[in-house]
C-alpha positions in Angstrom: 132.6 338.9 -132.5 134.9 339.4 -135.5 136.9 342.0 -133.7 137.3 339.7 -130.7 138.5 336.9 -133.1 141.1 339.3 -134.6 142.3 340.4 -131.1 142.5 336.7 -130.0 144.5 335.8 -133.1 146.9 338.7 -132.7 147.4 338.1 -129.0 148.1 334.4 -129.5 150.6 335.2 -132.3 152.4 337.7 -130.1 152.5 335.2 -127.2 154.0 332.5 -129.5 156.7 335.0 -130.7 157.5 335.8 -127.1 157.8 332.1 -126.2 160.1 331.6 -129.2 162.4 334.5 -128.0 162.4 333.0 -124.5 163.6 329.7 -126.0 166.5 331.5 -127.8 167.4 333.3 -124.6 166.9 330.1 -122.6 169.7 328.4 -124.6 172.3 331.1 -124.9 172.0 332.6 -121.4 173.2 329.5 -119.6 176.0 328.8 -122.2 177.7 332.2 -121.4 177.7 331.6 -117.7 181.1 331.2 -116.2 182.2 327.7 -115.1 182.1 324.2 -116.5 179.2 321.8 -115.8 181.6 318.9 -116.2 183.0 319.5 -112.7 179.5 318.6 -111.3 178.9 315.7 -113.6 182.2 313.9 -113.0 183.8 313.9 -109.5 186.9 315.9 -109.4 189.3 313.0 -108.9 192.7 312.9 -110.6 192.4 309.1 -110.9 189.5 309.3 -113.3 190.9 308.8 -116.8 190.4 311.5 -119.5 188.7 308.9 -121.8 185.9 308.6 -119.3 185.4 312.4 -119.1 185.4 312.6 -122.9 182.6 310.0 -123.1 180.6 312.0 -120.7 181.1 315.2 -122.7 180.1 313.3 -125.9 177.0 311.8 -124.2 175.6 315.3 -123.4 176.8 316.9 -126.6 179.0 319.4 -124.9 181.8 318.8 -127.4 179.6 319.9 -130.4 179.8 323.4 -131.9 177.4 325.9 -130.3 175.1 326.1 -133.4 174.7 322.3 -133.5 173.8 322.3 -129.8 171.2 325.0 -130.5 169.5 323.2 -133.4 169.5 320.0 -131.3 168.0 321.9 -128.4 165.3 323.5 -130.6 164.3 320.2 -132.2 164.0 318.5 -128.9 162.1 321.4 -127.3 159.3 321.1 -129.9 158.8 317.6 -128.4 159.1 319.0 -124.9 162.3 317.0 -124.5 165.0 319.0 -122.7 167.3 316.0 -122.3 168.5 314.3 -119.1 169.7 316.1 -116.1 173.5 316.5 -115.8 173.4 315.9 -112.1 170.6 313.4 -111.6 171.8 311.0 -114.3 169.1 309.3 -116.3 166.3 311.6 -115.1 164.5 313.6 -117.8 164.8 317.3 -117.0 161.1 318.0 -117.7 160.0 315.1 -115.5 162.2 316.4 -112.7 160.9 320.0 -113.1 157.3 318.9 -113.2 157.7 316.9 -110.0 158.9 320.1 -108.3 156.3 322.2 -110.0 153.6 320.3 -108.0 154.9 321.7 -104.8 155.3 325.2 -106.2 151.7 325.2 -107.4 150.5 324.1 -104.0 152.4 326.9 -102.4 151.6 329.7 -105.0 148.0 328.5 -105.5 147.2 328.6 -101.8 148.9 332.0 -101.5 147.1 333.4 -104.5 143.6 332.5 -103.1 144.4 334.2 -99.8 146.0 337.3 -101.3 143.2 337.9 -103.8 140.2 337.3 -101.5 141.6 339.0 -98.4 143.3 341.8 -100.3 140.2 342.8 -102.3 138.0 342.5 -99.2 140.2 344.8 -97.2 140.4 347.3 -100.2 136.6 347.3 -100.5 136.0 347.9 -96.8 138.7 350.6 -96.7 137.2 352.5 -99.7 133.6 352.2 -98.3 134.8 353.4 -94.8 137.2 356.0 -96.3 138.8 358.1 -93.6 137.8 355.7 -90.8 140.1 354.1 -88.3 139.9 350.8 -90.3 140.9 352.6 -93.5 143.9 354.4 -91.8 145.1 351.3 -90.0 144.8 349.0 -93.1 146.5 351.5 -95.3 149.4 351.8 -92.9 149.6 348.0 -92.5 149.6 347.6 -96.3 152.3 350.1 -96.9 154.5 348.6 -94.1 154.3 345.0 -95.4 154.4 345.9 -99.1 157.8 347.5 -98.5 159.1 344.6 -96.6 161.5 342.2 -98.4 160.0 338.7 -98.8 163.2 336.9 -97.7 163.6 339.0 -94.6 160.0 338.5 -93.5 160.4 334.8 -94.1 163.5 334.7 -91.9 161.6 336.6 -89.1 158.8 334.0 -89.3 161.3 331.2 -88.8 163.0 333.0 -85.9 159.7 333.6 -84.1 157.5 330.7 -84.9 160.0 327.9 -85.5 163.2 328.6 -83.6 161.6 330.6 -80.8 158.1 329.2 -80.1 158.7 325.9 -81.9 155.1 325.9 -83.1 155.8 325.2 -86.8 158.4 323.4 -89.0 160.9 325.7 -90.7 161.9 323.7 -93.7 160.8 321.3 -96.5 157.3 320.5 -97.6 156.9 317.3 -95.6 158.5 315.6 -92.6 161.7 314.0 -93.7 161.1 310.5 -95.0 157.4 311.2 -95.8 156.1 311.0 -99.4 153.3 313.1 -101.0 150.2 310.9 -100.8 146.4 311.3 -100.8 146.0 310.6 -97.1 144.8 312.6 -94.2 148.1 312.4 -92.2 150.0 313.6 -95.3 147.5 316.5 -95.8 148.0 317.7 -92.2 151.7 317.4 -92.5 151.7 319.3 -95.8 149.5 322.0 -94.2 151.8 322.5 -91.2 154.8 322.9 -93.5 152.8 325.3 -95.7 151.7 327.8 -93.1 154.9 329.9 -92.8 155.8 329.9 -96.5 152.2 330.9 -97.4 152.3 333.8 -94.8 155.6 335.1 -96.1 154.3 335.1 -99.7 150.8 336.4 -99.0 151.2 339.3 -96.6 153.0 341.6 -99.1 150.7 340.8 -101.9 147.6 341.3 -99.8 148.9 344.8 -99.2 149.3 345.4 -102.9 145.8 344.1 -103.8 144.1 346.1 -101.0 145.8 349.4 -102.0 144.9 349.0 -105.6 141.4 347.8 -104.9 140.9 350.7 -102.6 142.1 353.3 -105.1 140.0 351.7 -107.9 136.8 351.7 -105.8 137.3 355.3 -104.7 137.6 356.4 -108.3 134.5 354.4 -109.3 132.5 355.9 -106.4 132.9 359.4 -108.0 131.4 358.3 -111.4 128.0 359.7 -112.5 126.3 356.4 -112.7 127.0 355.9 -108.9 125.3 359.3 -108.3 122.4 358.2 -110.4 122.0 354.9 -108.5 122.0 356.8 -105.2 119.4 359.3 -106.6 117.1 356.4 -107.4 117.0 355.6 -103.7 119.2 352.5 -103.7 120.8 351.7 -100.4 124.5 352.3 -100.0 125.1 348.6 -99.7 123.2 347.9 -102.9 125.1 350.7 -104.7 128.4 349.2 -103.6 127.5 345.6 -104.3 125.7 346.0 -107.7 127.3 349.0 -109.3 130.6 350.1 -107.7 132.5 346.8 -106.8 131.9 345.0 -110.2 133.4 348.0 -112.1 136.2 348.5 -109.6 137.2 344.9 -110.0 138.1 345.2 -113.7 141.7 346.5 -113.1 142.2 343.6 -110.7 141.9 341.1 -113.6 145.1 342.3 -115.1 146.7 342.7 -111.7 146.0 339.0 -110.8 147.8 337.9 -114.0 150.7 340.3 -113.5 151.0 339.2 -109.9 151.4 335.6 -110.9 154.9 336.4 -112.2 155.6 338.2 -108.9 154.4 335.2 -106.9 156.6 332.8 -108.9 159.6 335.2 -108.4 158.8 335.6 -104.7 158.4 331.8 -104.5 162.1 331.5 -105.5 163.1 333.5 -102.4 160.6 331.8 -100.1 161.5 328.3 -101.3 165.2 328.9 -100.7 164.7 330.3 -97.2 162.3 327.5 -96.2 164.3 324.8 -98.1 160.9 324.1 -99.9 161.3 321.5 -102.7 159.6 323.5 -105.4 160.7 324.7 -108.8 162.4 327.8 -107.4 164.7 325.8 -105.1 165.4 323.4 -107.9 166.3 326.2 -110.3 168.7 327.8 -107.8 170.3 324.4 -107.2 170.6 323.8 -110.9 172.1 327.2 -111.5 174.8 326.6 -108.9 175.6 323.2 -110.5 175.1 324.5 -114.1 172.6 321.8 -114.9 171.5 323.2 -118.3 168.7 320.8 -119.0 166.9 321.5 -115.7 167.5 325.2 -116.0 166.1 325.3 -119.6 163.0 323.2 -118.7 162.3 325.3 -115.6 162.6 328.7 -117.3 160.6 327.5 -120.2 157.8 326.2 -118.0 157.7 329.4 -115.9 157.8 331.6 -119.0 154.8 329.7 -120.6 152.8 330.0 -117.4 153.4 333.8 -117.1 152.8 334.5 -120.8 149.6 332.4 -120.8 148.3 334.2 -117.7 148.9 337.6 -119.3 147.2 336.4 -122.5 144.1 335.3 -120.5 144.1 338.6 -118.6 144.2 340.7 -121.9 141.3 338.6 -123.4 139.2 338.8 -120.3 139.6 342.6 -120.2 138.4 342.8 -123.8 135.4 340.5 -123.0 134.5 342.1 -119.7 135.0 345.8 -120.6 133.8 346.9 -124.1 135.5 350.2 -123.5 139.0 348.6 -123.7 140.4 349.1 -127.2 143.2 346.8 -128.3 145.3 348.5 -130.9 
């Protein structure tokens, strides 16, 4: 228990240091980008007086020295205040990002459930039926889709199922004019718009999970305790269920956390292709328009989610597998 407490303290401290470094990078990275955010804040009209532009610059603190901007940014960040959006005047950046994060969590959450369950199931069956037609076919399928770029696969889905067959919508999260509500019609509409983005995100990750689960289970099946279980007269199904699969799933704990970062990254591409109003699409839009507050809020939120997921994965590995030694 004492060792676990020490590990917990050290991992939390390291995570906080990482978040602090992310905050520093988060500020300076967007300040060194080429361009001027003023061109998006104020319409490029020669009739607009310079005095008005100067007031806008002063309002957002863009006229202050860089170090003053940094200290203002850090003090506000401690209060989770990233200021107001440059483009959506009067809208707090964090509120805007959180409103978009809801859609991203719906997309990535649904995708994660499918990729973990289906991927691990395929991997288990492939390892159990090693060398069979199912194993060969699933392995070929996995390698093919794992190597396929997410954005290209998403475009092919649109071409086939939306443009060609006209079965499913190709963009947005809801029909234009509809709002996210707790109603059956809204749920059905949301589900129809989710199908293609979820497929584009899920297929490649299912392949990764199945390949790794297959390899892990094959390694476990060669261990001496598996031989001992068979020698005791246990059925093959019992050996697989009670002894092999639980131990083969340990590496998957870390993979699920690591894959969270990939899913968020993949969601950027998917959201842009499908014009899906999530945090990825909002970040790309804010980058093009140099909306610093939204960019900083979005990257901070994504970084915290990924760091927290990796922290939980590390601690779960220590708890579930006593053999893991954390130096």
